[in-house]
C-alpha positions as CSV (number, residue, x, y, z in Angstrom):
1,M,116.8,121.6,111.1
2,L,115.7,120.7,114.5
3,L,113.0,118.8,112.8
4,V,115.8,116.3,110.9
5,F,117.6,116.3,114.3
6,L,114.5,115.4,115.9
7,A,113.7,112.2,113.3
8,H,117.3,111.1,113.3
9,F,117.2,110.7,117.1
10,S,114.1,109.2,117.3
11,Q,115.3,106.4,115.4
12,E,118.3,105.3,117.4
13,L,116.0,105.1,120.3
14,T,115.1,101.7,119.6
15,I,117.2,98.8,118.2
16,G,115.3,98.2,114.6
17,P,112.0,99.6,113.9
18,A,109.9,101.4,116.4
19,G,106.6,99.7,117.0
20,S,104.5,101.9,119.5
21,G,105.1,104.4,122.0
22,V,107.3,107.8,122.4
23,P,110.0,106.5,119.7
24,L,107.2,106.1,116.9
25,L,105.6,108.7,118.0
26,L,108.7,111.2,117.9
27,Q,109.5,109.1,114.4
28,Q,105.8,110.6,113.1
29,I,106.2,114.1,114.3
30,G,109.8,113.8,112.8
31,M,108.0,113.7,109.2
32,V,107.4,116.8,109.1
33,A,110.7,117.3,108.4
34,S,111.5,116.4,105.1
35,P,108.8,117.9,103.1
36,T,109.8,121.0,105.0
37,F,113.2,120.7,103.8
38,V,112.4,120.4,100.4
39,L,109.9,123.3,100.7
40,V,112.8,125.1,101.8
41,S,115.6,124.5,99.6
42,G,113.0,125.2,96.5
43,L,112.2,128.9,98.2
44,T,115.8,129.5,98.9
45,L,116.9,128.7,95.6
46,A,114.7,131.1,93.9
47,F,115.3,133.8,96.5
48,V,118.8,133.6,96.1
49,L,118.2,133.9,92.3
50,G,115.3,136.6,92.4
51,R,117.7,139.0,94.9
52,V,120.9,139.4,92.3
53,R,120.9,142.0,89.4
54,P,120.7,141.0,86.1
55,D,124.1,140.5,84.9
56,G,124.7,138.6,88.2
57,V,122.3,136.0,87.6
58,F,124.7,133.5,85.6
59,P,127.6,133.8,88.0
60,A,124.7,132.9,91.0
61,Q,123.6,130.1,88.6
62,M,126.9,129.0,88.2
63,R,127.5,128.6,92.1
64,V,124.3,126.7,92.7
65,L,125.4,124.4,90.1
66,D,128.5,124.2,92.0
67,R,127.0,123.2,95.0
68,A,124.7,120.8,93.5
69,I,127.4,118.6,91.9
70,F,129.6,119.1,95.2
71,I,126.6,117.3,97.3
72,L,126.6,114.5,94.4
73,L,129.9,113.7,94.7
74,V,131.5,115.1,98.2
75,V,128.5,114.9,100.6
76,H,127.1,111.6,99.4
77,I,130.5,110.2,99.7
78,A,130.4,111.6,103.6
79,L,127.1,110.3,104.5
80,V,128.1,106.9,102.9
81,I,130.5,107.2,105.6
82,S,128.9,108.6,108.4
83,D,125.3,106.6,107.7
84,V,126.4,103.3,106.7
85,L,130.5,102.4,107.1
86,L,131.2,104.0,110.6
87,A,127.5,103.0,111.8
88,P,127.0,100.3,114.4
89,Y,124.5,98.6,112.6
90,Q,124.3,97.2,109.3
91,R,123.0,99.2,106.7
92,G,123.0,98.7,102.5
93,L,125.7,101.0,100.7
94,R,122.9,101.6,97.8
95,Q,121.1,105.2,99.6
96,F,120.1,107.5,97.5
97,F,120.0,110.6,100.0
98,I,117.6,113.0,100.5
99,T,120.2,115.8,100.0
100,D,121.2,113.5,96.5
101,M,117.7,114.2,95.2
102,V,117.5,118.1,96.2
103,A,120.8,118.7,94.5
104,L,119.4,117.0,91.2
105,N,116.4,119.0,92.0
106,L,118.8,122.2,92.2
107,M,119.5,121.7,88.6
108,V,116.0,121.0,87.4
109,G,115.1,124.3,89.2
110,L,118.0,126.4,87.1
111,V,116.6,125.0,84.1
112,L,113.2,126.2,84.9
113,L,113.3,129.3,87.1
114,P,114.5,131.0,84.3
115,K,112.3,130.0,81.7
116,T,108.8,129.2,83.1
117,G,106.7,131.6,85.3
118,R,104.7,130.7,89.2
119,T,101.9,128.6,86.7
120,G,103.6,127.1,84.6
121,R,106.1,125.8,87.0
122,L,103.2,124.6,89.2
123,A,102.1,122.8,86.4
124,V,105.4,120.9,85.3
125,A,105.1,120.1,89.1
126,G,101.9,118.6,89.0
127,I,103.0,116.7,85.8
128,L,106.2,115.3,87.4
129,Y,104.6,114.7,90.6
130,G,102.0,112.5,88.4
131,A,104.4,111.0,86.3
132,G,106.4,109.7,89.1
133,W,103.6,108.0,91.1
134,T,102.1,106.6,87.7
135,T,105.5,105.0,86.9
136,H,105.9,103.7,90.4
137,L,103.0,102.1,90.0
138,V,102.9,100.7,86.7
139,L,106.5,99.9,85.9
140,H,108.1,96.5,88.5
141,P,111.4,95.9,86.6
142,S,113.3,92.5,87.9
143,G,116.2,92.4,89.5
144,I,119.0,95.6,90.6
145,G,119.9,96.6,87.2
146,L,120.5,99.7,85.7
147,A,116.4,99.9,85.4
148,A,115.3,99.2,88.5
149,V,118.3,101.7,90.0
150,A,116.8,104.3,87.5
151,E,113.2,103.7,88.3
152,E,113.8,103.6,92.2
153,I,115.7,106.8,91.8
154,L,113.1,108.7,90.0
155,T,110.1,107.0,91.3
156,G,109.9,105.5,94.3
157,P,111.3,101.9,95.9
158,T,110.2,98.6,93.7
159,A,109.5,94.7,94.8
160,S,113.5,94.3,93.3
161,H,114.7,96.5,96.2
162,A,117.4,98.0,94.1
163,L,118.3,100.4,96.9
164,D,118.6,99.9,100.1
165,Y,116.7,103.7,100.5
166,G,116.0,106.2,98.3
167,F,114.0,109.8,97.7
168,P,112.3,109.1,95.0
169,V,113.1,112.2,92.3
170,L,109.8,113.2,90.3
171,E,107.4,113.1,93.1
172,W,110.0,115.4,95.5
173,A,110.8,117.6,92.0
174,G,106.8,118.2,92.5
175,V,107.7,119.7,96.3
176,F,110.6,121.4,95.1
177,L,109.2,123.2,92.3
178,M,106.0,124.5,94.6
179,G,108.7,125.5,97.1
180,T,110.1,128.1,94.2
181,V,107.0,129.1,93.4
182,L,106.8,130.3,97.4
183,G,110.2,131.8,97.0
184,E,109.4,134.1,94.4
185,A,106.2,135.5,96.0
186,M,108.9,136.1,98.6
187,V,111.1,138.1,96.6
188,A,107.9,140.1,95.0
189,A,106.7,141.1,98.6
190,R,109.3,143.4,99.4
191,T,107.6,145.8,102.3
192,P,107.0,144.5,105.5
193,K,103.4,144.5,104.8
194,T,103.1,142.5,101.7
195,R,105.9,140.3,103.3
196,R,103.3,139.8,106.3
197,V,100.6,139.3,103.5
198,W,102.6,136.6,102.0
199,A,103.5,135.0,105.4
200,M,99.3,135.0,106.4
201,R,98.6,133.2,102.7
202,L,101.2,130.6,103.1
203,L,99.7,130.3,106.7
204,R,96.3,129.8,105.7
205,G,97.1,127.6,102.9
206,G,98.9,125.1,105.2
207,A,96.6,125.1,107.6
208,A,94.2,124.3,104.5
209,A,96.0,121.5,103.5
210,V,96.4,119.9,107.0
211,I,92.6,119.8,107.0
212,V,92.0,118.5,103.6
213,A,94.3,115.7,105.0
214,V,92.3,114.8,107.6
215,S,89.1,115.0,106.3
216,S,90.4,112.4,103.6
217,K,91.7,110.0,105.8
218,A,88.4,110.6,108.2
219,V,86.3,109.7,105.2
220,L,88.5,106.2,105.5
221,F,86.4,105.2,108.8
222,V,83.1,104.4,106.4
223,P,83.2,101.1,106.5
224,A,83.0,100.4,102.6
225,I,85.1,103.1,101.5
226,H,88.1,101.4,104.4
227,A,87.1,98.0,102.8
228,A,87.3,99.3,99.3
229,V,91.0,101.1,100.1
230,A,92.1,98.1,102.5
231,A,91.6,95.7,98.8
232,R,93.2,97.9,96.3
233,P,97.1,98.0,97.8
234,A,97.8,101.1,95.3
235,V,95.2,102.9,96.4
236,R,96.2,102.4,100.0
237,E,99.8,103.5,99.2
238,F,98.6,106.6,97.3
239,L,96.2,107.4,100.1
240,S,98.8,106.8,103.2
241,L,99.2,109.5,105.7
242,F,102.8,108.3,106.6
243,G,104.1,107.2,103.1
244,K,107.1,109.3,102.1
245,A,109.0,107.2,99.3
246,P,107.2,108.1,97.2
247,P,105.6,111.0,99.1
248,S,101.6,110.4,98.7
249,P,99.7,113.4,98.7
250,V,98.0,113.2,102.1
251,Y,101.2,112.7,103.2
252,L,102.5,116.1,101.8
253,M,99.2,117.9,102.6
254,F,99.1,117.2,106.3
255,F,103.2,116.8,107.1
256,G,103.8,119.5,104.0
257,G,101.0,121.8,105.0
258,I,102.3,121.8,109.1
259,G,105.8,122.7,107.4
260,T,104.4,125.2,105.8
261,C,102.7,127.1,108.6
262,L,106.1,126.5,110.6
263,I,107.6,128.7,107.8
264,A,104.9,131.1,108.0
265,G,105.3,131.4,111.3
266,A,109.2,132.2,111.3
267,S,108.5,134.8,108.8
268,L,106.0,136.7,111.4
269,L,108.4,136.1,114.2
270,S,111.2,138.1,112.0
271,L,109.1,140.4,110.7
272,H,107.8,141.7,114.3
273,E,110.9,141.1,115.3
274,M,110.2,138.4,118.0
275,A,112.6,136.3,120.3
276,P,115.6,138.1,118.7
277,R,117.8,135.4,120.5
278,L,115.9,132.6,119.4
279,R,115.9,133.7,116.4
280,A,119.9,134.2,116.0
281,W,120.7,131.0,117.4
282,V,118.5,129.0,114.9
283,A,120.1,131.3,112.4
284,V,123.7,129.8,112.9
285,F,121.6,126.2,111.7
286,G,120.2,128.1,108.7
287,R,123.5,129.6,107.6
288,N,125.4,126.6,107.5
289,S,122.9,124.3,106.6
290,L,124.8,122.0,104.8
291,F,127.4,121.4,107.1
292,V,125.0,121.0,109.6
293,F,123.3,118.1,107.9
294,M,126.6,116.2,107.3
295,L,127.2,116.8,111.2
296,Q,124.2,115.7,112.5
297,S,124.2,112.6,110.7
298,A,127.5,111.5,112.1
299,V,126.1,112.6,115.8
300,F,123.5,110.5,115.5
301,R,124.2,107.7,113.3
302,D,127.4,107.1,115.0
303,L,127.4,108.8,118.5
304,V,124.0,108.8,119.8
305,A,123.2,104.9,117.9
306,R,125.9,103.7,120.3
307,L,124.2,104.9,123.5
308,P,122.1,102.4,125.9
309,L,119.2,104.6,125.1
310,E,116.8,101.6,124.5
311,G,114.6,101.1,127.5
312,H,116.1,104.6,129.4
313,P,113.5,106.9,128.3
314,W,114.6,109.5,131.1
315,L,118.0,109.7,129.1
316,W,116.5,110.5,126.0
317,P,115.4,114.1,126.9
318,F,119.4,114.7,127.7
319,G,120.8,112.9,124.8
320,F,118.8,115.1,122.3
321,I,119.6,118.3,123.9
322,A,123.3,117.5,124.5
323,A,123.3,116.2,120.5
324,T,121.6,119.5,119.8
325,L,123.8,121.8,121.4
326,F,126.5,119.7,120.4
327,I,125.6,120.2,116.6
328,W,124.8,124.1,117.0
329,S,128.7,124.2,118.9
330,G,130.1,123.0,115.9
331,A,128.3,125.2,113.8
332,L,129.2,128.5,115.2
333,L,132.5,127.4,115.0
334,W,132.4,126.4,111.3
335,D,130.6,129.8,111.0
336,R,132.8,132.4,112.5
337,L,135.4,130.2,110.6
338,G,133.7,131.1,107.0
339,G,133.9,127.4,106.4
340,N,130.9,127.8,103.7
341,R,133.7,128.9,101.1
342,W,135.1,124.9,101.5
343,L,132.0,123.7,100.2
344,T,133.3,124.0,96.6
345,L,134.2,121.9,93.5
346,G,135.2,125.5,91.9
347,V,132.8,125.6,89.4
348,G,131.6,128.8,90.3
349,Q,134.7,130.2,90.1
350,L,135.2,129.7,86.1
351,V,132.9,132.9,85.6
352,A,133.3,136.3,86.7
353,P,132.0,137.4,89.8
354,G,129.5,139.8,90.5
355,A,126.5,138.7,91.8
356,V,125.5,141.5,94.3
357,P,122.4,141.0,96.0
358,V,119.8,143.7,95.4
359,R,118.3,145.0,98.9
360,P,114.5,145.0,99.0
């Protein structure tokens, strides 16, 4: 979540897109946030469903469905208000937020998790990712009609600009489903020893992905290859290091690999009981992640955006720290009030309660 803060804070340091310097560097560092956020969302779904008794699976699924619908309806409206209507600069209303994409993928995960194993789900992830990219590169609907909106929601932006901004569902579904595979493996690792093995494999896998991404970009320094890629916009987009709408393979390997290493590092810290105060401090964000996401949107888009930060870099560290502490204080209050119980439409209450976690 701190990476989300950094990504959104960096976007408010300049009026308009950052072309160079520290604001651009911070935005690029913040690009770790999206793949990490989606991976953790998939991991959490698999972890939650994997820790309930068989008679509690259906109620747990209904609670997840309830949360997904709540995100699509209530959270979307809240983010439109904070990100668009109250923001001090003009943004379009046609937004498909990362939370909308995650909500739809939660529904996909609810369908696939009970019916597919890890290998099958990885295959589905690859198929969805490939189908999304193929459709994005081949189909180019005109205008801003239903077909154009549907394509941009599912596969990414087009020349018609039917959406002002969005996170394409199909390509990111591949990342989400990979997260569910990691979550199932985490559930299976019930002892400290096996959990440590899981974390180390995750760490090595993330590092390997980063190395592959860097190597693939290094190849482009060969003049002939660089010229060939530069002459083909589709290939250039597919190999972009910073392309996340839709997310390119290189972007996912590099930034997603870093995010995977961070997930592994956090798991190892917990296993070795290191930095207990830091872990307790960060856990406040984790337990209240949906509320925190809505609050940070209001803080950065509506409050920080109004501060005279451009051209005053000495203010940036203080601004970021102050905003983070304010959000943490709000999350702590929300946590003590048990506010997560209000983030519901009541769908989960239509079935009998009883999803009791199984302790490892």
